[in-house]
C-alpha positions as CSV (number, residue, x, y, z in Angstrom):
1,M,-18.9,-1.5,-42.7
2,E,-20.9,1.1,-44.7
3,A,-17.6,3.0,-45.8
4,A,-16.3,-0.3,-47.1
5,G,-19.4,-0.9,-49.1
6,L,-20.5,-4.1,-47.2
7,T,-24.2,-4.5,-47.0
8,S,-24.3,-7.6,-44.7
9,P,-22.2,-6.8,-41.5
10,D,-24.0,-9.9,-39.9
11,L,-21.6,-12.1,-42.0
12,Y,-18.5,-10.5,-40.1
13,F,-19.9,-9.8,-36.6
14,T,-21.8,-11.9,-34.0
15,K,-23.9,-10.8,-31.1
16,P,-22.9,-12.8,-28.1
17,T,-25.5,-13.7,-25.6
18,P,-25.1,-12.7,-21.9
19,E,-24.2,-16.4,-21.1
20,D,-21.5,-16.4,-23.8
21,I,-20.0,-13.2,-22.3
22,Q,-20.1,-14.6,-18.8
23,K,-18.3,-17.8,-20.0
24,R,-15.7,-15.9,-21.8
25,M,-15.0,-13.6,-18.7
26,Q,-14.8,-16.7,-16.4
27,A,-12.3,-18.4,-18.8
28,A,-10.0,-15.3,-18.7
29,E,-10.0,-15.0,-15.0
30,P,-7.6,-18.0,-14.4
31,Q,-5.2,-16.5,-16.7
32,Q,-4.6,-13.5,-14.4
33,Q,-3.3,-15.8,-11.5
34,P,-0.3,-16.9,-13.3
35,D,0.5,-13.2,-14.0
36,A,0.6,-12.6,-10.3
37,A,2.9,-15.6,-9.8
38,M,5.0,-14.5,-12.6
39,Q,5.4,-11.0,-11.1
40,Q,6.4,-12.5,-7.7
41,L,9.1,-14.6,-9.5
42,Q,10.3,-11.6,-11.3
43,M,10.5,-9.7,-8.1
44,Q,12.4,-12.5,-6.4
45,M,14.9,-12.5,-9.3
46,Q,15.3,-8.8,-9.1
47,L,16.1,-9.1,-5.4
48,A,18.5,-11.9,-6.0
49,N,20.3,-9.9,-8.7
50,E,20.5,-6.9,-6.4
51,K,21.8,-8.9,-3.6
52,A,24.5,-10.5,-5.8
53,R,25.4,-7.1,-7.0
54,M,25.7,-5.6,-3.5
55,D,27.7,-8.6,-2.4
56,G,30.1,-8.1,-5.3
57,E,30.4,-4.3,-4.6
58,N,31.1,-5.1,-0.9
59,A,33.8,-7.6,-1.9
60,R,35.4,-5.1,-4.2
61,R,35.4,-2.4,-1.5
62,K,36.9,-4.9,0.9
63,L,39.7,-5.8,-1.5
64,E,40.2,-2.1,-2.2
65,M,40.7,-1.4,1.5
66,E,43.1,-4.3,1.9
67,R,45.1,-3.1,-1.1
68,E,45.4,0.4,0.4
69,Q,46.4,-1.0,3.7
70,N,49.1,-3.3,2.1
71,L,50.5,-0.2,0.1
72,A,50.6,1.8,3.2
73,E,52.4,-1.0,5.1
74,M,54.9,-1.4,2.3
75,A,55.6,2.4,2.2
76,G,55.9,2.7,6.0
77,G,57.5,-0.6,6.8
78,T,55.2,-1.3,9.7
79,A,51.7,-2.6,10.0
80,L,48.9,-0.2,10.4
81,T,47.0,-0.2,13.6
82,T,43.3,0.6,14.1
83,A,42.8,4.4,14.7
84,H,40.8,5.5,17.7
85,I,39.2,8.9,17.6
86,G,38.9,10.4,21.0
87,G,38.6,8.7,24.3
88,I,41.0,6.1,25.7
89,P,41.9,3.3,23.3
90,G,41.1,-0.2,24.2
């Protein structure tokens, strides 16, 4: 204020009482609760998006495996069977 050459800073600033400070702090507290609810909604949206992405990726992989199996069947002329590694099949 001094650097600006103003001689009456009381015109621009107020000195709140402890009651005013308390009232303003209490008024600000309810605003924090919607933030927590908003964060929870954002987390649920992220989880839903991640699940949709994973479902899409799994579907893509399944289609790719079916395509490879179809190509192998067309090349060999016979259907492929499930491979068993070690032990007796069945």
